[in-house]
C-alpha positions as CSV (number, residue, x, y, z in Angstrom):
1,X,258.9,-85.3,102.1
2,X,262.3,-86.2,100.7
3,X,263.8,-89.4,101.9
4,X,266.8,-91.5,101.0
5,X,267.4,-95.2,101.7
6,X,270.8,-96.5,102.7
7,X,271.4,-100.2,102.5
8,X,274.4,-101.5,104.5
9,X,274.6,-105.3,104.3
10,X,271.4,-106.5,106.0
11,X,270.6,-103.1,107.5
12,X,268.4,-100.6,105.8
13,X,268.4,-96.9,107.0
14,X,265.8,-94.3,106.0
15,X,267.2,-90.8,106.0
16,X,264.7,-87.9,106.2
17,X,266.6,-85.2,104.2
18,X,264.2,-82.4,105.3
19,X,265.0,-83.2,109.0
20,X,268.8,-83.2,108.2
21,X,268.5,-79.8,106.6
22,X,266.6,-78.4,109.6
23,X,269.2,-79.8,112.0
24,X,272.1,-78.3,109.9
25,X,270.3,-74.9,109.9
26,X,270.0,-75.0,113.7
27,X,273.6,-75.9,114.0
28,X,274.7,-73.1,111.7
29,X,272.5,-70.6,113.5
30,X,274.1,-71.7,116.8
31,X,277.6,-71.2,115.3
32,X,276.6,-67.8,114.0
33,X,275.2,-66.8,117.5
34,X,278.5,-68.0,119.1
35,X,280.6,-66.0,116.6
36,X,278.5,-62.8,117.1
37,X,278.7,-63.2,120.9
38,X,282.5,-63.6,120.7
39,X,282.8,-60.5,118.5
40,X,280.7,-58.5,120.9
41,X,282.8,-59.6,123.9
42,X,286.0,-58.7,122.0
43,X,284.6,-55.3,121.1
44,X,283.6,-54.7,124.8
45,X,287.0,-55.7,125.9
46,X,288.7,-53.4,123.4
47,X,286.5,-50.5,124.5
48,X,287.4,-51.1,128.2
49,X,291.1,-51.2,127.3
50,X,290.8,-48.1,125.3
51,X,289.0,-46.3,128.1
52,X,291.6,-47.4,130.6
53,X,294.4,-46.1,128.3
54,X,292.6,-42.8,127.9
55,X,292.1,-42.5,131.7
56,X,295.7,-43.2,132.3
57,X,296.9,-40.6,129.8
58,X,294.6,-38.0,131.4
59,X,295.5,-38.8,135.0
């Protein structure tokens, strides 16, 4: 296990670097899921708009 000590005046903090890496990976995965969901929503919206335009041209 990788740890780091931070000394701030009289306070001492122990940082678990493996835990920090896992937390960052979860955050990054969440951001990636959000971006992919937004892209899918945009694509669906573009498809609906395109279909409406095609229907309007035909009708």
